[in-house]
N, C-alpha and C positions, 0 to 999 in steps of 0.2 A: 502493498500500500504505499501510496506518496504523502510525505510529510509537505502539506499546502503549503505552510508556515515558513517555509524554507526557500520555496519559490515566490517569487511576486509577480511573476509573470499569469501565476494562477490568482490572484488574490481576489479577483473579480468573484469566484466561488466560494472563496471563505464569505465575504459582504453577502453575497446574496442567497449562500445557503443559511448567518444568521437571519440577516430577513426574513427567509421563509420560516424562522422559528419562530421568531419575535410574534407572540401573538397583540403585543399591545396593538401597532396599527390597525387590526381586524377591530370591526365595531359592526356589535350583531342588530340586527335589523328586529324593532322593537314587534313583538305579534300583537296581532289584531285581537281584541277580547272574543271570548266562546260563543258570543250572542252573536257578533257580525261574522265570525266563519262560521255560525251553523245556519244564518240566512242566504250568506254567497253560498253554501254549498244546495240549501232547500232551491236559488234561483237558478243552478247548474242545472239541477235534477228537474225543474219544470221546464226549462229551455231543452232540455235530452228529452223529454216527453211529447213535447212538443215537435220534436224530430223527427219522432216515430209516428207522430198521426200523421207528418207530412208525408214521410216514406211511405207509409202504408196508402196510403191516397192515391199519390203517385203509382204503388203499383196496381190500385184494384181499374187506376181510369186502362190500366193496358191490361184488363181482364182476368187478373188474380185475384183469389180470395185467400182471406185471411182465415187461417186454422191457428192460429197459436199467438199470442203475446206475450213476452217477456218469460221464458220458460227456461224455469230454473230446477238446477238438481246440483249433487252436491260437485258435480266438474265446474260449472258457471251458469250463464244465463246468454240465451239467445233473444234477440231483441222482436223479432219477428218472423214467422212461417205463412210461406204464402204457396199457394196449390194452385195448377191449373192445367185441365187435363190430366195427364199421367206424370208432369210436372212440379217436384218439392222444391222449392226454393228457400233456404235456409238467409236470411238477412239479418246483416249487422249493422247499425245504424250508428256513425258518428257525426259529431255536432262539433264544428270549433268557431270562435267568434273573429278569429284569425287568421289567416295562412300562414303564419311565423311556425317555425321548426316544420313544414312540410308538410300543414296543413290537415286534415282529418284524417284522411285515407293512410297517412302514415304513420298513424299515432296505432297502427297494428302491427305487431311485435308476431313475432314465433309461439310465444307463449301463449298470447290471445289466442292464437290461432289451432294449437292446440287444445285450449279450453272449448273453445267454439267447435271443433270436432268430435272431444269424447262426448260433450253437450247432445249435439246433435245423433251422435252412433246412442245416446240413450236415450232420446227421444223418442226416433225412429221407429221401433216396431209396433209402438204402443198408436205411431199418427198414422202408420200403415194399413193397420188393423181398423180406424177406426174411420181414415177419411180414402182407401183406396183398395178395400176390400181385398187386403192381407196380401198384396201386389207389391211388391216392393218398387217405388216409383223411380224416375232418374232424379237424383240430386243435385240442386245446384246452391252455390255460395256467392252470392252476391252480396254488395257495400253500396250503400246511399251514405253519400256525404250530406252536410247543411252547412254553407258558408255564406258570408255575407255575399259571395256571387249567386246562391242558390241553389238547387240540388242538384247531386250526381249520381246517377244511377249506373254503378260497375257492376255488368254481368258477368258469372261466372271466374272469377279472380281468382279460387281455389279448387283445386280437384281432391276428395279428400282419397290418400294416398293408403 
């Protein structure tokens, strides 16, 4: 290991390292009161529910029938399940108020998709028996995003593998 104290050309490393570990220059952001955080969370939930309603309306205009909303199990939740003929669509609805950080669709990562797939597998047999006479329909995974630019319907975004 190199002793940086004996090498003046590396003195900047010592200074920057000391500055990194000096917490005196960091200032914590004050936390909002719990009541304000609760109000903001409720507001976000309302916007999310409104986005789900808009997505449902969009798909119904295209001839799909809603056969499930916010289906939950131990693996996760699916926002909407829509059907048309022998097609079953699992719909994830994403709302973002800005397009920062890639927008609404970019917020879907590998772990979220895994939870969606497991939840779909959990509900598939029940929905097949209830709505498709026991014949497994073709399944598709769609995403409907809502942003300041409006609704965007991304079809067949993931395959169940």
